[in-house]
Phi, psi and omega in degrees: 000130179227141176304140177302320179297321175296316180299317181295322179294331183251025175061036179055042169230136183296124180292344180271314184245349178084000181289149177291144180250154176285172175265176184229064184295332183270000177072037180290337181095002176211158176231170182242157173289140180282327183235312188271091181283355185268346181293134184251013181298128183052028178303131181080359181262158178202155173278155176219142178245020182247151176282166178303331180279355178092008181268130182298136178265351185286130177288164179290164180301315183294323179294320178299313181300321178295319179295316182295321179298332181252021184300127186269335181089356182298329182293334180299327179297322177291323177298317179298319179299318179294316182294324181294340179267002191292337179261004182254173177290349180267009184294151185241008179205163179297134176305332182291348174292337179252311184271092179207174184295329178297315180283331174301314182293319179299318180297318180294312181296323178293321181292314182296326178297330179272357180228068183297345180279352181269117180279124184193150175306334178268003182293156179242114179285173180298138179081357180264176178216170172234154181210143180254139175067039176287152175260122179264117178296152186251146171295337185251038176290161183302131176267341182199166178298132178079018179302115186282354179252358188286157172221160179269190176302154169262134181270125179259126176301325180203154175214144177227133178157195179263088183213170174236155182243141175080027181290317179240358181196181189300314184229016186289150183251134175227134184283145173289152185298327181259022185300142175230002182217126178205114181232130176249138184235140175240126182256133180227149172240313184210028181229163180266173171290145181292151188277336182175189177237169187309311184271001179207078187303330183266004183272085193287175189297323179293311180296319181295319179292317179293323175300319176296319178300315178297322177295315181299318177294322182293321180295320181278353184060038177254116182285143180297335181295335183271359183274131175285329171213131176224122187205154166230119185234137173258122178257121188210166177297148179305322182299320178295316181297316180294332176279001178058040180299325183252004190302311185291314182298332186267009172278142181297328181291320177299314180298314182299315182296320184284327175290319179298319178296322177297316181295318183292345177291342179273108185295335180287347183063024183295338184264357186298317182297316179298317180301313184286322188266344180232310182298308183296316175298324178297318178300329180290331187250341186279145172267128179231115180195172178258136176243145181267145174301325181296323177292324175299313180300317180299318180294314181299313188283341176283338185244000184271145180280340181286143183281331181275145180277073188293323182290318175299321179299315179294319178300311180298324175295321180294318177298315183297308185287338176265005175057044178271121179258143178293000000 
């Protein structure tokens, strides 16, 4: 059991064990581990939006919309003040709330978005956008109540391309009909790719993400052959990559076998057409590999006008506060 607020901050992955977490559509204030039932992180804890007397403190939807429409931004100044103290003895929150792989990726994507002339897997072409913590819809969503093979959305640490967000849900991603660029990114500092989901224990994070990419293309009727860039990249420390932490999962053969095993679990063979006509062509065209944070830093600092190595500084703080050893 993990607090819903904690799950949201960490992209619905347990910060202690890295396991995928369920969602909380009914507002219970907690979520569950999808695979690792032994993790005791925040066990027995939950968020609450009620006062001691039991009266809801949440404003109505219309009231919230009115407040957001007139948002002044003054509260952001206080947020900045809190963040600026995070490396000092006056800090009021754990430094890892700022110095983590999620913010590393956001900083990198924001920089590349402002430098479209720099060619890079994290680059953003004209007319594209980037987004953090997008929800990728699954080919294996529930077909009926109690579907024993179903899975929920996959959470993407980052995405770059021609897509829209929130078309059918709060953070869901849908590809534009004329899309030519779609890259999904997974950010790591000291963890592995998750091993599977509740109803498919061997369906690891790489296979699941590539399957979601194929599903998203199929829904938009965008053929992989028309994409100028189609990719799934894991961004991690050089030390992890050199230890081949992700090597097996990021091979296309591993992905193909695991998705095929997932498809074969459906006795109706309902998924066979999608597998042959979408998953396999996507595997022919997609780039799947690991990129190092160090190489990202080198690219940024080689093209940046600032004299200080700001990205490397943030990366080193992230390594330090997350106790990542080479």
